[in-house]
C-alpha positions, -999 to 999 in steps of 0.1 A, spaced: 0 0 0 14 33 -11 7 70 -5 19 93 -33 22 130 -25 20 155 -53 25 192 -47 7 213 -74 5 248 -85 -13 256 -118 -10 221 -132 -45 218 -147 -31 205 -180 -11 177 -164 -28 163 -134 -54 140 -151 -27 125 -173 -5 119 -142 -34 102 -124 -41 79 -154 -5 69 -158 -1 61 -121 -33 41 -121 -23 21 -152 11 13 -137 2 5 -101 -34 -7 -100 -25 -43 -110 -1 -46 -80 -13 -29 -49 -36 -4 -32 -25 33 -34 -37 68 -28 -26 100 -45 -26 131 -23 -26 164 -41 -17 195 -21 -27 226 -42 -6 257 -35 -34 282 -42 -36 276 -80 -56 301 -100 -60 280 -132 -87 256 -120 -64 229 -109 -80 225 -75 -115 223 -90 -105 198 -116 -89 176 -89 -119 178 -67 -140 165 -97 -116 138 -105 -116 126 -68 -151 113 -74 -138 85 -97 -101 80 -88 -81 71 -56 -71 107 -49 -75 131 -20 -72 168 -26 -61 195 -1 -58 232 -3 -25 245 10 -26 256 46 -1 284 56 29 295 36 34 290 -1 62 268 -14 69 232 -24 84 222 9 53 232 28 31 213 4 51 181 7 51 182 45 13 188 46 8 160 21 30 136 40 11 143 72 -21 132 55 -6 100 41 -24 68 53 1 41 42 35 30 53 52 33 19 55 70 8 63 86 -25 67 122 -38 65 132 -74 62 165 -92 30 170 -112 46 184 -144 52 149 -160 89 155 -163 94 124 -140 79 92 -153 53 79 -128 59 44 -143 92 44 -124 74 43 -91 68 5 -94 105 -3 -98 114 21 -70 89 5 -46 104 -29 -54 138 -15 -45 126 -9 -9 135 -46 -4 172 -34 -4 169 3 6 150 26 29 149 55 4 150 53 -34 158 83 -55 150 87 -92 183 97 -110 177 119 -140 198 105 -168 183 124 -198 184 161 -192 166 183 -217 171 216 -198 189 247 -210 227 248 -209 226 272 -179 203 250 -160 224 219 -168 255 237 -156 239 248 -123 225 213 -117 260 198 -124 276 222 -100 250 214 -73 255 177 -77 293 181 -74 289 201 -42 265 175 -28 289 147 -35 320 165 -22 305 182 9 276 159 19 288 126 4 254 121 -14 262 104 -46 228 105 -63 204 131 -77 196 151 -46 174 175 -64 152 148 -79 114 154 -76 107 117 -75 115 96 -43 100 66 -26 107 58 11 94 41 42 72 60 66 98 52 93 124 73 75 100 102 72 90 101 109 126 95 121 141 124 100 121 150 120 123 172 89 122 209 95 115 234 67 145 257 61 132 271 28 99 270 9 117 253 -20 145 231 -6 130 199 8 153 173 -9 189 179 4 178 182 41 156 152 40 182 130 23 211 142 45 191 135 77 180 101 64 216 92 56 229 105 90 203 83 107 217 52 90 190 46 65 202 31 32 196 52 1 195 37 -34 186 50 -68 169 41 -101 178 58 -134 150 75 -152 145 94 -184 138 131 -175 114 146 -199 109 182 -211 81 200 -192 47 197 -209 
């Protein structure tokens, strides 16, 4: 059983496709829920998700408090019902089909990170991302894609990490560093990172 947390802001064009791809991938294997936390969208995302919740295994929440992805993730993870947790961005750059393989890897690891192997970003963004990865490897000894917006992990990891929000937009490094320092094993799965739809 799996809880998937999806932070959203103005993703009306993507959320239904995301839901259908998750259902097609996971429905044959286990029960799951998709938790959307809407960060005050103004394009009708919340209303569409509310309608879709009538026919799909999703729960929809309006953001409470401050704006920012970190706050959305924390709110969604607090609502999660199951012991296996996942987070994924809503923009379809990360393939939701990878979640199944990542869940299977929890037999070996406590946290599984999607490693972006195909990068279709601009040169500047690639350069900044590469620099950030090098810093993470040399300073924090985290040899995987720390910035990845797709992760799967055990509830025990989330609860033990005692995560505290330092910035509205920087969830990943702090969560992974705390998990590693607590002795949890972190693995990865290579994925194809798509251009934003």
